[in-house]
N, C-alpha and C positions, 0 to 999 in steps of 0.2 A: 344813664345815671351812673357815674363813675363810683367805684368802690376803692377806698384807700386800702390796698392790700397789706401795707406795712402795719397799719393799725389793726386790721382784721386778724392777721396771724399772731400779732402780739397779744391780743385779747383771747384768742383761742388757746395759746400756750398758758395763759393765766387761769383758764377755766376748764375747758374740756380736755386739754392735752398737757397736763402738768409735767409729764415726762418728756415732752417735746413732740413735735409733729414730724412723723417719718417722711422721707422723700416721696413715698408712694401716696401717703395721705395728703401731703402738700400738693402733689400733682393732681389728685382727684378733686380737691377743693378748687384749684386753679381752673380746671376744666369746667366745673359747674358755674363758677363765677363768670367765666368767659361766655358760656352759653347764655347766662342771664343778661349780661351787658350787650350781647349781640342781637338780642331779641327786642324789637321795638314795642312789643306788646307788654313787656315787663315794666312794672312801675312800683307796686307795693312791696317793699322789702320784707315785710312780714311773710309774704308768700315764699320768698327766697329763703328766709330763716327756717321756715317749716320744711321746705324741700331739703335743705342741708341737714336738718335734724333727723329727718326720715332716713336719709342715706347713712348718716352717722350711726343710727340705731340698727338699721338693717344689715350693715356691713361690719358691725362690731368695731367701729371707728376707723376702719381701713380706708374707706372712701373710694374703693375700687370694686368693680363688679365681682361678685363671688358666687359660688355654687353651694347649694344647701348641703349641710353636713348631716347625713342621716345615719351615722354610726352610733345608734342608740344602744345603751345597755338595756337589760331586762327592766330595771327600775325606770329608766328614762322613757321606755316605750309605754309603760303603764301610766306614767305621769302625763306624757305629751299626747298620746292617742288612746285614752282609756276606753273609748267606744269601738276601737278598731282591733284591739288585742286583748284576749283573755290572759290570765297569768300563765297558762300552759303555752299559749301561742307566743307570748312575750319571751319565754325561755327559748323557744324554738327559733325565733327570728332574730334574737339579739345579735348585734354587731355584724349584721348583713345588710348594708345600705340598700342594695338594689331590691332584694325581696321586701324589705321594710317599705320602701317607697311604693312598690307595686301594690302592696296590701293597704297601706295607709291612705293612698289617694285613689283607690279603685272606685269606679262608679260615681264619681263626682267631679265637678269643675270641667265637665266635658270629656272626662277620661272613660275608657272602656273598663272591662273587668280586670281582676288581678292578673290574669294570664296574658292580657293584651300588652303588658309592658309599658303602658302609658304613664303609670305613676313615676317610674324612673325616667322615662324619656322627657316628661314634662315636670320634673322636679324644680324646686325654686332656683332661680338664677337672676343675676343682675344686681343693680343698686337697690332694688326694692323687692327682690325675690318673687317675681311672678311665678305662679304655680298652676298647673292644670292645662290641658289641651285648649280649652275655651279661651283662656287668657292669652296663651301664645297666639291663637288665631286672631284675637282682637288686635294684636300689635303686628300682625303680618309675618310672623316667624314660626308658624306651625310646622312647616317643612324643614326649618333650620333652627331648632331651639337653642343651639349653642350661640346663635347670634346675640342672645341676651347678655352674653359675657363680653361682647365688644363694647369698648368704652362709649363710642358715639351713639350706638344703638341703645345702650343702657341708659344714657342720659336722656335721649329722646323719649324712651318709655317712662322714665321717672317724671319728666316735665309734663308730657302730654297726659299721662295717667292722673296726675295730681291736679292739673289745671282744668282738664276737661271731664273729670269724673269717670275715667275709663276703668278704674279698679273696682269701685263699689257703687258708683253713681253719685258719690259726694265729691265736691271739688273745693279748691282753696277759697274761692270767692264765697262759698257758703258760710265760711267761718271767719274770714277776715275782710272787712269792708269799712267804710267810713264810720259806721255805727256799731261795729262789732269786732271783737278780737277774742276768739274762743280757742285758746292754746291747748286745752284738754280735749274738747270735742272734736277738734280737727283730726284726731287719730282715726275717726270713722272714714276718712278718705282712703285709708289703707286696710285697717284691720280692727274694726269695731272699737272696743275699749282696751284692748290688750296693750299694756305698758303705756297707757295714754298719759299718765302723769309724768313718767320719765321722759317721753318724747317731747311733751310740752315744756319741761324744764330745759332740755337741750335746745329747743327752738328759741326760748327766751335768751339763752346765752349766745346763740348765734345772732339774734337780733341786736344784742348789745355789741357784739363784734362788728356788726354792720352799722354801728353808730346810731341805733334806734333807742329811744327812751321807752323802755317797757318795764 
């Protein structure tokens, strides 16, 4: 199913990128569109719209694989990880990304304790920010976590994770079908309800860029 890229990018500039689409973001979009068009299993463009919206949100509109920024201030730590840092600990850990990761992600998502270093080793990476040893194992890169920053691998993780439910057990077909279009609930594919309305709005804008009537 061909996608008119001239129309697609023109509509993006009018909606999500009013300041213009950077060369890196344009290249990222092109790679995702190419992956979609080359896959014979792809058909429902709403799925593609939600994939694009997820990458847009997770990468801060850059559309390139990124690494999690853990350079939190004291206030940021208490807001983001209130169960992991007391006020005293937040003061001690502030602006130290590696110790922050090791404490914040210790003992969960397949990680060892704080001293294991797993929190930092398996911090968020990619187009969808996979985090934790167990998630890296799921995608076959437990021994080479930086592989999540390689474009092709990052795209593979994004597509298979969302289509097959490999992130949370929820998949695109659970929310988009002939009888259903749940733009808000689809956030459960990635991260519960966090920023669900925002990602749903981005997805609808992508759907319009893909010439869908939503």
